[in-house]
N, C-alpha and C positions, 0 to 999 in steps of 0.2 A: 729601543727600535732595532730591527733588525736590518743587515747591509744587504742589497742586493748585490745578487750574483755579477762578476766582471762579468762584460761584453766583449772583452778583447783583453790580449794580454798588456798591452800596452797600460790598459784601464787596471789590470791587477796592480803591477809593479808601479807602477804611481799610487796605490794604495796600499802599499807596504810599508813598516817603519823604516826611518832612516839605516838604523843597525842592520836590517838586513837585506835591505835592497841591493847593494854591490855584490853581494854573495849572488843571489838571484839573477844579477845581470849576467855574471860571471859565467854562471851555470847555461844559461840562455844561450849567449853568445856562442859557449863551446858546442854543444848542441848543435845550433844553425850551421857552425863551420864545419863540425863532422857529418853531417847528414843535411846539406843544402836543400834536397828535393822534400825535404817531409815540409808539411805545412801546420804553422799554428793554429792553435785551436784554444777554446776553451773548455773545458770536459770536466765536471764534477765540481765545477764551483774551482777550479784551478787551471793555470796554462799546461799544454800538452801538444804534443803534435803528433800529428797521424802519418804516416805514409802510405802509399797506394790504399787510402780509404780505412788503416788498420790503424787500432791505437799503436804507438810505439812507446812513448815518454810521458809523462806529468811530472811536476813539479811545485811544489808550496813552501812556504816561509810559516815557521811558527813561533811560539814567543822563546824558546830554547834551544830550535836547531830549525833546518830547514830538508827536507826529504823529496828524493827521487823514486819516484812510483814509475817501474819499469813494463808497468801492464803485462807483465810475465815472471816467475820465478825461475827458470826454466834455466837461465843463463850463470844465474848463480854456482853452480857446480863447474863452469868453463873458467871462473873467474878465482877461485879457492883461496890462494894466500892473499890475492890483491884486495878482498874484503876483511880478513882481519883487523879488528879493532874497530868496524863497523856496526852500529845495532842494525840488525836486518831483522823484517819482518815482510813475509808473505811477499815478496816481488818492488819489497821497500827497504830504500837504504836511509838511513839517518845522518844527518851530517851536521859535528858540531858549529855553531857559530864562530868558536873563537880559534879554530884552526882554517889554515889556507882551503881555497876550495881544489877539491883533487883534479883538476883539469884531467890529467893524462888518466884518471881511473872513468873518469866522466865521458870522455872521448870512445874508450875502451867500451862501457857500455851502450852505448847511443849506435856504435859500428856492430856490436853484438845485435841489438833487437834490429835493426837496419838489415843485417844481412839474413836476421831469421823470417823477418818478413819476406822480403825477397826469395828466398828458397820455399816458401808457404804458397807463394802465387807463382811461381813458376811451374809449379804443380801441375797436373792437368788435374779437373774436376774429378776425373774416375779415379786417379791416384789418391785424391783427398780424401773422397766418399770409399775407399776401400781402406784406408786407415784407420778412419772412423768408425766401421765396421768390424776392425778386425778383435779378434778375441784378445784378451788381457792372459798374459803369461806372467807365472810367477816364478 
């Protein structure tokens, strides 16, 4: 029988195995403390955060790891060496269950995502439209 999607972050967390729940709780509390104005939600069947209505971060637990889905891969370049040793996939970072939660890195990612969203919404509609229609340069 297929499980139904969780209706809240608390429901998602309660359904996680005991081995992974503390890691996810620490990840959750780090994001909430770093960007307190972000709104918790469930998206794609996993816990997430939106800032000013825009997707900021999602996270999920898996059998052998937990992941942070940043809803954008653009910040990877800004983190450079800080991401060394982590498995990266299109805006996603996988964390090993046998390592401590990298709180400092999670804070930095949350802040970068929040700053990126805020910078986008501060632009006028005309600036956003101009950027979308600008030719691609090689």
